[in-house]
C-alpha positions in Angstrom: 64.8 -80.4 37.5 67.1 -81.9 40.1 70.2 -80.3 41.3 73.0 -82.8 42.2 75.6 -82.5 44.9 78.5 -84.5 43.8 79.8 -86.7 46.7 82.4 -88.7 44.9 84.3 -88.7 41.6 86.8 -90.9 39.9 89.1 -89.9 36.9 89.1 -92.6 34.2 92.5 -93.7 32.9 93.5 -96.5 30.5 93.2 -99.7 32.3 91.2 -98.7 35.4 87.8 -98.1 34.1 86.3 -101.2 35.4 87.8 -100.7 38.9 86.4 -97.1 38.7 82.8 -98.3 37.7 82.8 -100.9 40.5 83.8 -98.2 43.0 81.2 -95.8 41.8 78.5 -98.6 41.9 79.5 -99.4 45.5 79.3 -95.7 46.6 76.0 -95.3 44.7 74.6 -98.4 46.5 75.7 -96.9 49.9 73.9 -93.6 49.1 70.8 -95.4 48.0 70.6 -97.4 51.3 71.2 -93.9 53.1 68.3 -92.4 51.1 66.0 -95.4 52.1 67.0 -94.8 55.8 65.9 -91.2 55.4 62.6 -92.2 53.7 63.7 -90.8 50.5 63.3 -92.4 47.0 66.8 -93.6 46.0 65.8 -93.2 42.3 65.1 -89.6 42.7 67.8 -88.7 45.2 70.9 -90.6 44.0 72.6 -90.6 40.6 75.6 -91.9 38.8 76.9 -89.8 35.9 79.6 -91.2 33.5 81.5 -88.9 31.1 84.5 -89.4 28.8 86.9 -88.7 31.5 85.3 -89.3 34.9 82.5 -90.9 36.7 80.6 -89.2 39.5 78.1 -90.1 42.2 75.6 -87.4 43.4 72.9 -86.9 45.8 69.9 -84.5 45.3 70.0 -81.1 46.8 67.0 -82.1 48.9 69.0 -85.1 50.5 71.9 -82.7 51.0 69.8 -80.1 52.8 68.3 -83.0 55.0 71.8 -84.0 56.0 72.9 -80.4 56.7 69.9 -79.8 59.0 70.8 -83.0 61.1 73.2 -82.6 64.0 76.8 -83.1 63.1 78.6 -82.6 59.9 78.8 -85.2 57.2 80.8 -83.2 54.6 84.5 -82.7 54.7 84.7 -79.7 52.5 
């Protein structure tokens, strides 16, 4: 079972759902390209989850660990 690290989320409100979906698709595509750059399978390392109130983009714990082991810091929290 994959553990997901959520890297982006959007709240859905009346009238903004398509804009939120487009933003989520763009961020997902970005992370899929990053996964490829790291020689990781995007299908196994990047996900998009949509619920009734929000949409999230996540990366696998494996991908998160790989970034944490690299020099520098990629997360802001």
